[in-house]
C-alpha positions in Angstrom: 51.9 129.0 118.9 55.6 129.7 118.8 57.5 130.3 115.5 58.2 127.0 113.7 56.0 124.9 116.0 53.9 123.9 113.0 57.0 122.8 111.1 58.6 120.6 113.7 58.3 117.1 115.0 59.7 115.6 118.2 62.2 112.7 118.1 62.2 109.8 120.5 65.0 111.5 122.5 62.8 114.6 122.9 64.7 116.9 120.5 62.9 118.9 117.8 63.7 118.7 114.1 62.6 121.1 111.4 62.2 120.7 107.6 64.2 123.7 106.4 62.8 123.7 102.9 59.2 123.6 104.1 60.0 126.3 106.7 61.4 128.7 104.2 58.5 128.2 101.8 55.8 128.7 104.4 57.5 131.7 105.9 57.9 133.5 102.6 54.4 132.8 101.5 52.6 133.6 104.8 54.3 136.8 105.9 53.6 140.2 104.5 56.7 141.8 103.0 58.7 144.0 105.3 59.4 147.6 104.1 62.4 147.7 101.9 65.6 149.3 103.0 65.5 153.1 102.5 68.0 154.4 100.0 69.2 157.9 101.2 72.2 160.1 101.4 74.7 159.5 104.1 74.1 162.9 105.6 70.4 162.2 105.8 71.0 158.8 107.2 73.1 160.3 110.0 70.4 162.9 110.8 67.8 160.1 110.9 69.6 157.9 113.4 71.5 160.6 115.4 68.9 160.7 118.2 69.3 156.9 118.6 73.1 157.0 118.5 73.1 159.5 121.4 71.2 157.1 123.6 73.7 154.3 123.3 75.1 153.8 126.8 78.8 154.5 127.0 79.6 151.1 128.4 78.1 149.5 125.3 80.2 151.4 122.8 82.4 149.2 120.6 86.1 149.8 119.9 86.7 150.4 116.2 88.9 147.4 115.2 88.4 147.3 111.4 88.4 149.5 108.3 85.1 151.4 108.7 84.8 152.3 105.0 85.3 148.7 104.0 82.8 147.4 106.6 80.1 150.0 105.7 80.5 149.3 102.0 80.0 145.6 102.6 76.9 146.3 104.7 75.4 148.6 102.0 76.3 146.1 99.3 74.7 143.2 101.2 71.5 145.1 102.0 69.9 144.2 98.7 70.3 140.4 99.4 69.4 140.8 103.1 66.2 142.6 102.0 65.0 139.4 100.3 65.2 137.6 103.6 63.4 140.2 105.7 60.1 138.3 105.8 61.9 135.1 107.0 64.0 137.0 109.5 60.8 138.6 110.9 59.4 135.2 111.8 62.4 134.2 113.9 62.0 134.5 117.7 63.8 137.3 119.5 65.1 139.1 116.4 65.2 142.9 116.6 63.8 143.7 113.2 64.0 147.4 113.9 67.8 147.3 114.0 67.9 145.1 110.8 65.6 147.4 108.9 67.8 150.4 109.9 71.0 148.7 108.9 71.5 150.8 105.8 70.9 154.0 107.8 73.6 153.0 110.3 76.1 152.2 107.5 75.4 155.6 105.9 75.7 157.4 109.2 79.1 155.6 109.8 80.4 156.8 106.4 79.2 160.3 107.0 80.8 160.6 110.5 84.0 159.1 109.1 84.2 161.8 106.5 83.6 164.4 109.2 86.7 163.2 111.1 88.7 163.9 107.9 87.7 167.6 107.8 90.2 170.1 109.1 89.5 170.6 112.8 89.9 174.1 114.2 92.1 174.1 117.2 90.5 174.6 120.6 90.8 178.1 122.1 93.6 177.1 124.4 95.7 175.6 121.5 95.0 178.6 119.3 96.3 181.0 122.0 99.4 178.8 122.5 100.1 178.8 118.7 99.8 182.5 118.5 102.2 183.1 121.4 104.6 180.5 120.1 104.7 182.0 116.6 105.6 185.4 117.9 108.1 184.2 120.4 109.8 182.0 117.8 110.1 184.9 115.4 111.7 187.2 118.1 114.2 184.6 119.2 115.0 183.4 115.7 115.7 186.9 114.2 118.2 187.6 117.0 119.7 184.1 116.7 120.4 184.7 113.0 122.3 187.9 113.8 124.2 186.1 116.5 125.0 183.2 114.1 126.3 185.7 111.6 128.6 187.1 114.3 129.8 183.7 115.3 128.2 183.8 118.7 125.8 180.9 117.9 125.9 178.1 115.4 124.8 179.5 112.1 124.1 176.0 110.8 121.9 175.1 113.7 120.0 178.4 113.4 119.4 177.7 109.7 118.1 174.3 110.6 115.6 175.8 113.0 114.6 178.4 110.4 113.7 175.6 108.0 111.0 174.2 110.2 107.3 174.4 109.2 104.0 173.6 110.8 102.8 173.5 114.3 105.0 170.6 115.4 108.1 172.3 114.1 107.1 175.4 116.0 107.2 173.5 119.2 110.5 171.9 118.2 112.0 175.3 117.3 111.1 176.9 120.6 112.8 174.0 122.5 115.9 174.2 120.2 116.1 178.0 120.5 115.8 177.9 124.3 118.6 175.3 124.4 120.9 177.4 122.1 120.4 180.6 124.2 120.7 178.8 127.5 124.1 177.2 126.5 125.6 180.6 125.6 123.6 182.8 128.0 126.6 183.8 130.2 128.2 185.4 127.2 125.0 186.7 125.5 123.1 188.2 128.4 124.5 191.6 128.1 124.7 191.7 124.3 121.1 190.8 123.1 117.7 192.3 123.3 116.4 189.0 124.6 115.5 188.5 128.3 116.0 185.4 130.3 112.3 185.3 130.8 111.8 184.9 127.1 114.3 182.0 126.9 112.7 180.2 129.8 109.2 180.8 128.4 110.3 179.3 125.1 111.3 176.1 126.8 108.1 175.8 128.7 105.8 176.8 125.8 107.5 174.3 123.5 106.9 171.5 125.9 103.3 172.5 126.5 102.7 172.8 122.7 104.0 169.3 122.1 101.5 168.0 124.7 98.6 169.9 123.3 99.3 168.8 119.7 99.8 165.2 120.9 96.5 165.3 122.7 94.7 166.3 119.5 96.2 163.3 117.7 94.8 160.8 120.2 91.9 158.6 119.0 88.4 159.4 120.4 87.8 158.4 123.9 84.4 156.5 123.9 83.7 157.6 127.5 84.6 161.3 127.0 81.4 163.3 126.8 81.3 165.3 123.6 78.1 165.7 121.6 79.7 167.2 118.5 83.1 165.4 118.3 83.0 163.6 115.0 85.2 160.9 116.3 82.8 160.2 119.1 79.9 160.2 116.7 81.7 157.7 114.5 82.2 155.4 117.4 78.4 155.5 118.1 77.5 154.9 114.4 80.0 152.1 114.3 78.5 150.5 117.4 74.9 150.8 116.0 75.9 149.2 112.6 77.9 146.4 114.1 75.1 145.5 116.6 72.5 145.5 113.8 74.7 143.5 111.5 75.4 140.9 114.2 71.7 140.4 114.7 71.1 140.1 111.0 74.1 137.7 110.5 72.9 135.3 113.3 69.5 135.2 111.8 70.7 134.6 108.2 73.1 131.9 109.4 70.1 130.1 111.0 67.9 130.4 108.0 70.6 129.3 105.5 72.2 126.7 107.8 71.1 123.8 105.7 72.4 125.4 102.5 75.6 126.6 104.0 75.6 129.9 102.0 75.0 132.5 104.7 78.2 134.3 103.7 76.7 135.1 100.3 74.1 137.2 102.1 76.0 138.5 105.2 79.8 138.2 104.6 82.3 138.9 107.3 83.2 142.6 107.8 86.8 141.7 108.6 89.4 141.5 105.8 90.7 138.0 105.4 94.5 137.8 105.3 96.2 135.2 103.2 98.6 133.0 105.1 101.8 131.7 103.5 101.5 128.4 105.2 98.9 127.0 107.6 101.6 125.2 109.7 105.0 126.9 109.2 106.2 130.4 109.5 108.6 130.8 106.5 110.6 133.6 108.2 111.8 131.5 111.2 110.8 128.0 110.3 108.7 127.7 113.5 105.1 126.7 113.8 102.9 129.6 112.9 100.3 131.0 115.2 96.8 130.3 114.1 95.2 133.4 112.5 91.8 134.4 114.0 89.1 134.5 111.4 85.4 134.7 111.4 83.6 131.4 111.8 82.7 129.7 108.6 79.3 128.3 108.1 79.6 124.6 107.5 76.9 122.6 105.7 75.2 120.2 108.0 72.8 117.3 107.2 69.4 118.0 105.8 67.7 117.6 109.2 68.7 120.1 111.7 68.0 120.1 115.4 66.2 123.2 116.3 67.7 125.1 119.2 66.8 128.4 120.8 67.8 131.4 118.7 
């Protein structure tokens, strides 16, 4: 017998109807309680689900399009209410209870991997070598440029601006600026300085390469780039697992609470709702405002609901 067959009756038009109050009562009384959500540390949650995260196919990974901390906190906060509905959810057809019961672990893993992305990341060997060379070359070019600025052969103001730079990005900028200064005055300086043309040309090339390497490090994680230990990649996988499980849970809860219209009390949307100034008019230009996408609201239907496939 399929789930709910004993709670339905067939109308003259062939459709099935279900008594929601009776269904909820019988489900809760007849099904053994499912194991409660496990409360654990975020690091342990990540260790628990990491083998599963690594098996998610690359073409199924979701793009992170919301505040992951906000979303994970909502999932963790809602898990207590969801737990009360686990027996009822388990009786629904085609519901992956394994995902639902691991929902809290997925959320903890997401928070843990998100924190890992905030830790200082050691530069890769190639970038480390570039920074070491750039620092030495900048120092050599700059100390000579300051002497030339004092003698009036280079702009002392411009050299002082270059000296004030700090950080990796400024190192790249400084190399490009120093190369430009020397290049503009090279015809006059070539026989007067302990700086070779090779050093000047190298500064220009290295500055450009360093800009590219630093920019590459700032890019978001590529979901299809193979990297087992990249925390950004792990965060994408944890996010995917949590969203898939929450979607399954949300669909099930909406079905169970359809007649009461209160599913959002158990599984609220993970997207922040933005307040609109006016539903019809954009106050800045007076034109009709574009409708703002939002999560579907669960409306309260009549007390008799037509049963459709879940």
